[in-house]
RODO-2510 file (C-alpha; in nm, 4 decimals, decimal comma):
residues 196
     n   res          X          Y          Z
     1     m     1,2842     0,6208    -1,2402
     2     a     0,9354     0,7514    -1,1724
     3     t     0,8947     0,9200    -0,8348
     4     y     0,7543     0,7002    -0,5585
     5     y     0,7068     0,7833    -0,1926
     6     f     0,7473     0,6026     0,1371
     7     e     0,5504     0,7626     0,4214
     8     g     0,5690     1,1013     0,2479
     9     e     0,9418     1,0841     0,1671
    10     q     1,0827     1,0325    -0,1825
    11     i     1,2311     0,6886    -0,2563
    12     l     1,5798     0,7019    -0,4067
    13     a     1,7446     0,4624    -0,6523
    14     p     1,8688     0,1981    -0,6194
    15     l     1,5470     0,0206    -0,5279
    16     a     1,5580    -0,3555    -0,4689
    17     i     1,2420    -0,5627    -0,5252
    18     n     1,2910    -0,9218    -0,4111
    19     s     1,0623    -1,2223    -0,4213
    20     n     1,0836    -1,4343    -0,1066
    21     e     0,9558    -1,7827    -0,1889
    22     p     1,0919    -2,0441     0,0564
    23     m     1,2277    -2,3523    -0,1162
    24     f     1,3935    -2,6741    -0,0038
    25     d     1,6908    -2,7953    -0,2071
    26     a     1,8512    -3,1365    -0,1651
    27     d     2,0940    -3,3601    -0,3511
    28     t     2,0043    -3,7272    -0,3908
    29     i     2,2615    -4,0057    -0,3619
    30     s     2,2922    -3,9982    -0,7448
    31     l     2,3550    -3,6201    -0,7243
    32     k     2,0248    -3,5280    -0,8828
    33     k     1,8707    -3,2095    -0,7498
    34     q     1,5331    -3,2173    -0,5791
    35     r     1,3576    -2,8893    -0,5118
    36     t     1,0216    -2,8201    -0,3629
    37     g     0,8509    -2,4937    -0,2798
    38     q     0,6230    -2,4052     0,0079
    39     g     0,3531    -2,2554    -0,2156
    40     v     0,3834    -1,9128    -0,0492
    41     q     0,5473    -1,5891    -0,1599
    42     r     0,5913    -1,2289    -0,0495
    43     w     0,7590    -0,9197    -0,1926
    44     e     1,0400    -0,7507    -0,0018
    45     l     1,1661    -0,4020    -0,0953
    46     s     1,4832    -0,2182     0,0100
    47     f     1,5634     0,1458    -0,0596
    48     r     1,6852     0,4727     0,0835
    49     i     1,4840     0,7918     0,1032
    50     l     1,5435     1,1616     0,0590
    51     s     1,4229     1,3026     0,3883
    52     e     1,3202     1,6661     0,3549
    53     n     1,1770     1,6699     0,7053
    54     p     1,3621     1,4364     0,9431
    55     v     1,1035     1,4960     1,2169
    56     n     0,8361     1,3086     1,0166
    57     i     1,0492     1,0045     0,9483
    58     l     1,1847     0,9974     1,3056
    59     t     0,8386     0,9981     1,4607
    60     s     0,6970     0,7431     1,2133
    61     t     0,9854     0,4984     1,2687
    62     i     0,9256     0,5021     1,6408
    63     s     0,5472     0,5268     1,6695
    64     n     0,4270     0,3104     1,3764
    65     f     0,6965     0,0441     1,3576
    66     d     0,4725    -0,2457     1,4626
    67     q     0,1785    -0,1527     1,2390
    68     t     0,1027    -0,2214     0,8746
    69     n     0,1120     0,0678     0,6349
    70     s     0,0685     0,1019     0,2598
    71     m     0,2249     0,2754    -0,0392
    72     i     0,2023     0,2641    -0,4168
    73     m     0,3976    -0,0358    -0,5457
    74     p     0,6973     0,0981    -0,7413
    75     q     0,7111    -0,0095    -1,1064
    76     i     1,0187    -0,0617    -1,3213
    77     n     1,0593     0,2582    -1,5213
    78     k     1,0848     0,1101    -1,8737
    79     i     0,7856    -0,1134    -1,8059
    80     e     0,5806     0,1754    -1,6633
    81     d     0,6529     0,3721    -1,9830
    82     t     0,4769     0,1060    -2,1953
    83     f     0,1617     0,0927    -1,9779
    84     t    -0,1387     0,2386    -2,1682
    85     a    -0,4409     0,0616    -2,0134
    86     t    -0,7550     0,2654    -1,9435
    87     g    -1,1002     0,1793    -1,8132
    88     t    -1,2115    -0,0856    -1,5662
    89     i    -1,0446    -0,4257    -1,6039
    90     t    -1,2314    -0,7177    -1,4461
    91     a    -1,0844    -1,0628    -1,3880
    92     t    -1,2060    -1,4118    -1,3031
    93     a    -1,0023    -1,7103    -1,1793
    94     d    -0,9817    -1,9707    -0,9040
    95     a    -0,7376    -1,9510    -0,6140
    96     g    -0,4158    -2,1397    -0,6847
    97     g    -0,4176    -2,0574    -1,0558
    98     s    -0,1481    -1,8595    -1,2337
    99     s    -0,3614    -1,7653    -1,5342
   100     i    -0,6616    -1,5340    -1,5121
   101     t    -0,9381    -1,4489    -1,7568
   102     v    -0,9781    -1,0763    -1,8147
   103     s    -1,2767    -0,8984    -1,9711
   104     k    -1,1907    -0,6439    -2,2426
   105     t    -1,5428    -0,4953    -2,2401
   106     n    -1,4788    -0,1770    -2,0402
   107     a    -1,1049    -0,1365    -2,0969
   108     d    -0,8495    -0,0587    -2,3660
   109     g    -0,4722    -0,0415    -2,4022
   110     i    -0,1855    -0,2534    -2,2735
   111     v    -0,0757    -0,3817    -1,9332
   112     p     0,2878    -0,4799    -2,0042
   113     k     0,4732    -0,7914    -1,9001
   114     g     0,6613    -0,7305    -1,5727
   115     y     0,4013    -0,4907    -1,4275
   116     f     0,2913    -0,5091    -1,0613
   117     i    -0,0850    -0,5396    -1,0126
   118     k    -0,3338    -0,6332    -0,7431
   119     f    -0,7033    -0,7184    -0,7267
   120     s    -0,9903    -0,5422    -0,5523
   121     n    -1,0862    -0,8379    -0,3318
   122     h    -0,7516    -0,8953    -0,1519
   123     n    -0,4180    -0,7273    -0,0677
   124     k    -0,1614    -0,9485    -0,2463
   125     i     0,0644    -0,7883    -0,5118
   126     y     0,1194    -0,9890    -0,8321
   127     l     0,3579    -0,9566    -1,1263
   128     t     0,2329    -0,9963    -1,4840
   129     l     0,4234    -1,2674    -1,6707
   130     s     0,2647    -1,1858    -2,0059
   131     e     0,1444    -0,8752    -2,1835
   132     l    -0,2277    -0,8023    -2,1555
   133     n    -0,3659    -0,6440    -2,4720
   134     l    -0,7126    -0,5035    -2,4054
   135     t    -0,7840    -0,3966    -2,7633
   136     g    -1,1125    -0,5289    -2,9012
   137     t    -1,3880    -0,7195    -2,7220
   138     g    -1,4265    -1,0523    -2,5469
   139     t    -1,1741    -1,1894    -2,3005
   140     a    -0,7989    -1,2301    -2,2754
   141     s    -0,5732    -1,4486    -2,0654
   142     l    -0,3079    -1,3060    -1,8332
   143     s    -0,0295    -1,5043    -1,6643
   144     i     0,0697    -1,3825    -1,3182
   145     y     0,3195    -1,4586    -1,0430
   146     p     0,2723    -1,5876    -0,7790
   147     s    -0,0331    -1,8102    -0,7990
   148     l    -0,3587    -1,6526    -0,6823
   149     t    -0,4166    -1,6591    -0,3091
   150     d    -0,7924    -1,5918    -0,3406
   151     d    -1,0696    -1,6603    -0,5921
   152     l    -1,1512    -1,3832    -0,8389
   153     s    -1,5116    -1,3371    -0,9426
   154     n    -1,5338    -1,0230    -1,1547
   155     a    -1,2734    -0,8606    -0,9286
   156     t    -1,1243    -0,5355    -1,0549
   157     l    -0,7611    -0,5549    -1,1638
   158     l    -0,5858    -0,2577    -1,0014
   159     t    -0,2926    -0,0789    -1,1651
   160     g    -0,0881     0,2390    -1,1259
   161     s    -0,1642     0,4359    -0,8103
   162     n    -0,4316     0,1763    -0,7171
   163     s    -0,1710    -0,1011    -0,7011
   164     v    -0,0902    -0,0448    -0,3347
   165     i     0,1353    -0,2725    -0,1318
   166     t     0,0486    -0,3252     0,2357
   167     y     0,3669    -0,3771     0,4348
   168     y     0,5482    -0,4111     0,7642
   169     r     0,8824    -0,2463     0,8335
   170     d     1,1611    -0,5016     0,8804
   171     i     1,2585    -0,5282     1,2494
   172     s     1,6271    -0,4820     1,1553
   173     d     1,5600    -0,1248     1,0364
   174     v     1,6805     0,1694     1,2417
   175     k     1,4179     0,2795     1,4917
   176     g     1,5328     0,6379     1,5005
   177     i     1,7589     0,8633     1,2968
   178     i     2,1290     0,8978     1,2173
   179     f     2,2999     1,2366     1,1995
   180     t     2,5933     1,2102     0,9602
   181     d     2,7578     1,5462     1,0395
   182     g     2,5465     1,6972     1,3121
   183     v     2,3105     1,8572     1,0599
   184     l     2,2408     1,6088     0,7778
   185     s     2,0187     1,3211     0,8846
   186     d     1,9597     0,9751     0,7438
   187     v     1,7508     0,6743     0,8427
   188     g     1,9675     0,4242     0,6572
   189     t     1,8281     0,1570     0,4280
   190     i     1,4576     0,0948     0,4692
   191     n     1,3376    -0,2626     0,4289
   192     i     0,9697    -0,3415     0,3929
   193     i     0,7973    -0,6781     0,3865
   194     e     0,4631    -0,7382     0,2176
   195     a     0,1936    -0,8002     0,4797
   196     l     0,0053    -1,1169     0,3863
***
């Protein structure tokens, strides 16, 4: 796994990336399933960290717990290895859509399927559902999840270290530190929730 950091501390595997999309599920009298979504979604991540300096993590868990923070969105290692896109990628689409039009004019390479991206005009993180090949000229179509929360009008598609998730710490996280043997310290599992 590539190295990612949470508030200056290295994130350790396993890393869980979950999509929280509330849905109602009901059985009809004929036992058919009926499902309906709320039309909203957020990413939730869980991981542990390697704390080289427990003082930093102790003070940040207590003093910044109620504030939003940001970090680079971790990518799946095998998917990150196939990413080759360079240049400035611009996109256009209407809010509510799950397909965007991308200009190939100032970009080249590939944004792979399953890659986390965001756009310059809002904070939401999206997942690519198709590969984006930027070779050549003209435009290309890219399928994303979830549906767009805001309109895109020549917004820049952000990748790599520019794909930054804004988050809250989960209120169930430890607000402090745990000493496992009097010397070694741990903060337990860290859970973050995308700030929408």
